[in-house]
C-alpha positions as a printed Julia matrix, in Angstrom:
76×3 Matrix{Float64}:
 107.92  70.26  170.9
 105.17  70.74  173.45
 106.03  71.16  177.1
 103.03  69.67  178.85
 102.55  67.89  182.17
 106.22  68.71  182.93
 107.38  66.62  179.96
 108.88  67.33  176.54
 106.64  65.78  173.88
 107.64  64.18  171.58
 110.93  62.91  172.95
 113.15  62.35  171.18
 112.46  64.59  168.21
 114.27  63.84  164.92
 114.99  66.6   162.38
 117.26  67.24  159.4
 120.28  69.54  159.34
 119.12  73.13  159.0
 115.72  72.51  160.59
 114.4   74.68  163.4
 112.76  73.16  166.47
 110.29  75.25  168.47
 109.33  74.46  172.05
 105.97  75.73  173.37
 105.2   75.8   177.07
 101.66  74.49  177.57
 101.98  74.28  181.37
 100.89  76.94  183.82
 104.35  76.85  185.46
 107.54  78.24  183.87
 110.01  76.02  182.03
 113.18  76.56  180.02
 115.28  74.61  177.52
 118.97  74.21  178.34
 121.6   72.62  176.11
 125.32  72.47  176.95
 126.02  75.57  174.86
 122.78  77.59  174.97
 119.77  78.15  177.18
 116.39  79.75  176.67
 114.92  82.22  179.1
 112.14  81.03  181.37
 108.97  80.55  179.33
 105.55  81.23  180.76
 102.45  79.44  179.47
 102.06  79.98  175.72
 105.61  81.28  175.2
 108.04  79.65  172.76
 111.75  79.11  172.17
 113.27  78.14  168.82
 116.69  76.78  167.84
 118.06  75.94  164.4
 120.29  72.87  164.19
 123.03  73.24  161.57
 125.1   70.19  162.57
 124.2   66.51  162.63
 124.3   64.73  165.97
 122.4   64.08  169.15
 121.69  67.04  171.39
 120.53  66.38  174.94
 118.74  69.08  176.9
 116.96  69.63  180.19
 114.64  72.08  181.84
 117.0   73.8   184.28
 114.01  74.86  186.4
 112.99  71.17  186.68
 116.16  69.09  185.99
 114.23  65.8   185.99
 112.73  66.94  182.67
 115.05  65.66  179.92
 114.82  65.67  176.17
 116.81  64.88  173.04
 117.04  66.3   169.53
 118.47  63.95  166.89
 119.72  65.81  163.82
 120.32  63.73  160.69
């Protein structure tokens, strides 16, 4: 998932159980990825965060630095 223009792209992203999603900050300002149960550290431009999804379901997340930025991972 690219973080660009203060948006998560694509959104939503659909993966299979066991897949890993990697977010890459393409913006010059810091962003993070926060789920209910886990949060990345602040990412500077070019930095990444990865999470493996072992359970099926829909996982909503935000950028805690910019809470208007919302995203969703759908795990099948």
